[in-house]
N, C-alpha and C positions, 0 to 999 in steps of 0.2 A: 752462687748457691741457689738452689731451687726453693722458692717459698711455698707456704702452705697452699696457696691458691693454684699453684702450678699443677698439683697432683689431682685435685678434684675429689679424691677419696683416700681413706687410709689404705685401702687395698692397692690402689695405684702406686702409692708411695712404697708400700711393701714390695710390690713387683719390681719397681725401679731399683730398690736397694738390694734385693735378695735374688732376683732372677736374672737370667741371661739377657743380653741386650741386642741380640740379633733377631729380635721380633718386635712387633709394634704393639703397644698397649695405649689405646686412646680412650679418653673419657667422652663418650658421645653425649651431647647436650640434651637431646630430646628424642624419644621414640613415641610417636603418637599411634595408638591402635584404636580404630573405630570398629568394634566387633560387629556392629549391625551392618555397616557398609563393607565389611571384610577388607579394610584398607590399613596398611601399615606404612608409616612415613618416618624415616630416620632423618634427623636434622642435626647438622653441626652448625653452631652459631659462631660467627666471627664479627669483630668490629670492622667498620668499613675498610680500613687499610691494614688490618692484622694479617700477618703471614700465616699460610697454612704450611705445616711441615711436609717435607717430601714424602715421608712414609705415611703420614696421616692422609695426604691426598691420594696416595696409591691405594690405601685401604678403602677410602670412600669410593674411588673408581671401581674397585673390586665389588663392593657392596652394590653399587649401581648396576653392575652386570648380573647380579643374582635375580633380578626381576624375570629374566628369561627362564629361570628354573623354578620360580615360585608361582608362576601363573597357572594355578590349578584351582578348581572349585570356585572360580570367579573372585579370587583374592587379587588385590592390587598392592604392589610393593614399590615404594619410592624412596630415593635418597636425595637429599638437597643440602645445600649450604645456604644459610640465611645470613646476609651481611647487613648489619644495622647496629644502632646503639639506642639504648633506652632514652626516651619512651617509644621508640620505633615509629616515629612519624613517617619514615620512609625506610624500606628494607628491600634489598636486592635478593632475588631468589635465583640461585645458581645451580646449574646441573653440573655436578663434578665430573661426569663422564666426558662431556664435551667442553668443559671449562668456559661456559658462556652464561651470561645473565639471561634467564628466561622471562623475567618480569621484574618490574619495580613497583612495589605495593605501598600504598599509604597505610596508616595504622588500621583503619576500618577494614580495608581489603585484606591485610595480614591476618586480622582476627578471623575474618570469614574463611580465609584459606586454611588457617590452622584448625578451624572447626569443621573442615571438609564441606563447607557450604558453597564454595566457588572453586573453579579450576583455573589454573594459570592462563589457559587459552582464552578464558572469558574476560581477562583483565586487559584493558587498553593501556598501553604504556609507550612513551616515546623513546625509552631507553632500551628497547628490546635488542638483545645481542650486543649491547654496549659492554666492552671489556674494561671499562674504567672503574671497576670496583676495587 
């Protein structure tokens, strides 16, 4: 039986109980929008060894492809999976499209990245492209 935490919202529970099941309904953890920088970042959060469902992964990959179509008026669109557990002393940032770790951030770096203060390319990490997440 699916518990309350499984659904994330009452609407998600309603969709699961009343709507057809040949579609995917996921509860995205975070959407960050910095209107001054014109940047949108969609983030799905997982614990270090938590499984991503096949359809959820497929949808995240699809969303990752949308940046090709949203690149207008200098907007930037990103989709990421963040693997870590509170208090997030270390978190892996994963590109769902290529299924690779792009960076491993410490807590301070994660906060700066979430605040759009640093780019992943600016972070030095020895775990780059390590698939052991």
